[in-house]
C-alpha positions in Angstrom: 122.5 -66.6 182.7 118.9 -65.7 181.9 118.6 -68.1 179.1 117.5 -70.9 181.4 115.1 -68.8 183.4 111.3 -69.3 183.1 109.0 -66.4 182.3 108.0 -66.1 185.9 111.6 -66.0 187.0 112.4 -63.3 184.6 109.4 -61.3 185.7 110.5 -61.6 189.3 114.1 -60.6 188.5 112.8 -57.5 186.6 110.5 -56.6 189.5 113.4 -56.9 191.9 115.7 -54.8 189.7 113.0 -52.1 189.2 112.4 -51.9 193.0 116.1 -51.7 193.7 116.5 -48.9 191.1 113.5 -47.0 192.5 114.5 -47.3 196.2 118.3 -46.8 195.6 119.0 -50.0 197.6 121.4 -52.7 196.7 120.2 -55.2 199.2 116.5 -55.8 200.1 115.0 -57.0 203.3 112.8 -60.1 203.3 109.8 -57.8 203.9 110.6 -55.9 200.7 110.9 -59.2 198.8 107.5 -60.3 200.1 106.0 -57.0 199.1 107.4 -57.5 195.5 105.8 -61.0 195.5 102.5 -59.6 196.5 102.7 -56.8 194.0 103.2 -59.4 191.3 99.9 -61.0 192.4 101.2 -64.0 194.5 99.3 -64.8 197.6 99.5 -67.6 200.2 96.6 -70.0 199.9 95.5 -72.5 202.6 96.8 -76.0 202.1 94.5 -78.4 200.3 92.6 -80.8 202.4 93.2 -84.5 201.4 90.6 -85.9 199.2 88.2 -88.3 200.9 88.3 -91.7 199.3 84.8 -92.9 198.4 83.9 -96.5 199.2 
């Protein structure tokens, strides 16, 4: 199952499993999942503005 996972996917899976073991929870809320993402260093960035074509 994990053979086809990328390094990032494996890191996320391990972080989820670690959180679940630490908290004793089987199912996480979306808030907890977002916290795990942020703890891994992910953050929302503003959308890129379209490039202006030079004439």
